[in-house]
C-alpha positions, 0 to 999 in steps of 0.5 A: 887820175888827171889824164884820166878825167881828160880823156872822159871830157874829151871823148865824143866831142872832137868831130868838129874839131878833128874835121876843122884841123884836117880842113885847115891843114888841106886848105893850107896846103894848097897853092896859092892863088888857086881859084876855089869854090865852096859849094853848099857854103852857109855861112862860109865859115871856112873861108878864114882857111883860105886867105891865100886862095880866090875864094867864092861861095854857093849856096841855095840860101833857103835854110834860115835856122829855124827850118820846120822846127824839128830835130836840130836846127842852129836858130839862127843863119846867115845866107847873105854873103853868098857869091852864087844863089843856086842849086848844087846840081846847076851852078851858073858858072862856066866849064872848067872854071875852078882849081879847086872845090870843097863841099863841107857837110853838105851831102846829107843835105842834096836831094841828089848827091850823085848829080853834085859830083857831076856837077863838080866835075863839069866846074873843075878844070883837069887835075881839079882837086875836090875836098869833101867831108860828110857824115857817115852817120847824123842825126836829123838836122836842118830839117827839112832839107835832110835827106840822107843819115850819111855815106859810107866809104864805099859810096865814095868809092863807086861814084866818085869813080864813076864820075871822074875822080881819083881819091888821093886821100880818104880818112875816118873822123872819129871811131864806134866809141867817139861816135856813142860817147857824142851821143851820151853826152847828148843825153841830157838834151834827149831827156828834155826835148823828147820825154818831158824832164826837166834836167837843169843845171844840177840834174845835167851834172849828175847825169854827166857823174853817172855817165863817167864810168862808161864814158872811161871805159869808152876811153880805154877802149879807144886807145885801143881801137882797132878800126872800129870806124868800119862799124860807124864814125862821124864821118870822112874826109875826102881829097881827089883829083878830077882825072877825067 
């Protein structure tokens, strides 16, 4: 019974932790002393995984946490510690400056993501490493700097190849069950913000209790999941080499 409860509480809540676990492993696996650019770095939250690397950050530095006030916003956002303030498609560095580029949950905020891939190719050395994550599906956030709901594996297979990259790792974060469960957990917030229901602590707890049978079913089904991520997942994690 205890394990069932743990699984119910966990399902739909692993988006961030799974991504950060993969990033930590991937970044820690890079050789000591490589020069890496965190493109679209925001608050540089993944600098902590790069202590063995020469870390530099870039962002356009226009998001302030409030955005246009619509949909999901962070409220606070600190762009004050960036090395480069520029458009991500025109970074002020010489060709082949970096051994690695990481770009984490940024592509949905770029008007021209394919141009960003071209820029990454330009600034990476031959055999340079690209570490990239982005949603397969996402809710509107950081508006008005939100242009795409997400990117499928077919986007990367087509445009990474066209822009001189070879994918060496691509894996899904989550599944259909986990994504839908994530949004069920968001129900109290949605009811309050968009339907005017004052949920409060007691009503939030009641909603969670009412959702438990469905979340339990999702948890059981998720344990038997057979590739539902081909329909929907939180996002994709990609590691690629610049090969030409």
